[in-house]
C-alpha positions as a printed Julia matrix, in Angstrom:
81×3 Matrix{Float64}:
  -0.08  -0.01   0.1
   1.4    3.38  -0.96
  -0.82   5.42   0.68
  -4.12   5.98   2.65
  -6.84   8.29   1.52
  -9.23   9.82   4.5
 -12.97   9.4    4.34
 -15.59  11.07   6.18
 -14.83  11.66  10.23
 -11.23  10.1    9.42
  -9.05   9.54  12.56
  -6.04   7.83  13.38
  -4.64   7.26  17.07
  -1.66   5.54  18.49
   1.03   5.66  21.11
   4.6    6.74  20.56
   7.87   7.39  22.04
  10.02  10.09  20.44
  10.95  13.77  20.47
   8.86  14.52  17.5
   6.28  12.85  15.07
   6.11  13.7   11.5
   3.86  12.63   8.56
   3.99  12.94   4.73
   0.47  14.31   3.72
  -0.89  15.3    0.32
  -3.96  16.91  -1.19
  -6.2   20.0    0.1
  -7.4   19.97   3.87
  -6.76  20.25   7.59
  -5.45  17.88  10.14
  -6.06  18.66  13.61
  -3.37  17.28  15.95
  -4.33  16.05  19.49
  -1.59  14.91  21.98
  -2.85  13.16  25.14
  -6.24  14.41  24.72
  -5.17  18.12  23.94
  -5.43  19.82  20.59
  -1.97  21.08  19.98
  -2.28  22.47  16.5
  -4.3   22.55  13.1
  -2.08  22.27   9.98
  -3.24  23.38   6.53
  -2.44  20.74   4.07
  -1.99  21.74   0.33
  -0.29  19.89  -3.02
   1.79  17.33  -3.46
   3.32  14.82  -0.57
   5.01  17.03   1.98
   6.5   15.97   5.36
   4.36  17.91   8.21
   5.83  18.03  11.81
   3.01  17.15  14.25
   4.79  17.24  17.51
   8.05  18.88  18.28
   9.45  18.23  21.87
  12.74  18.93  23.79
  12.92  15.2   25.18
  11.64  11.99  24.01
   8.35  11.21  25.94
   5.54   8.69  25.46
   2.37  10.21  24.28
  -1.11   9.28  22.36
  -1.3   10.85  19.07
  -4.75  11.17  17.49
  -5.15  12.96  14.11
  -8.37  14.16  12.48
  -8.22  14.58   8.99
 -10.52  15.85   6.31
 -11.86  14.04   3.9
  -9.54  13.08   0.67
  -6.23  14.06   2.81
  -3.75  11.25   1.59
  -1.38   9.93   4.16
   2.06   8.32   3.18
   4.47   7.8    6.02
   5.16   8.51   9.65
   8.91   9.38  10.65
   9.89   9.91  14.39
  12.93  11.58  15.58
């Protein structure tokens, strides 16, 4: 599978341990980033596949990440640092 296209009310949630989480996204729409139950940012996505920073912490931490994606957005790959 090369990518996933968001349907209506698309959500993706998982736990991770890292300083930052990134996701390659394409299309046109918004992604709401929720960390440990708190909305931290909304990302405007537009165009061809681009790496977007979802979180950016000083030190590695374990957190629960939830993404709410507008319908039609394409998600390709996660990267953690």
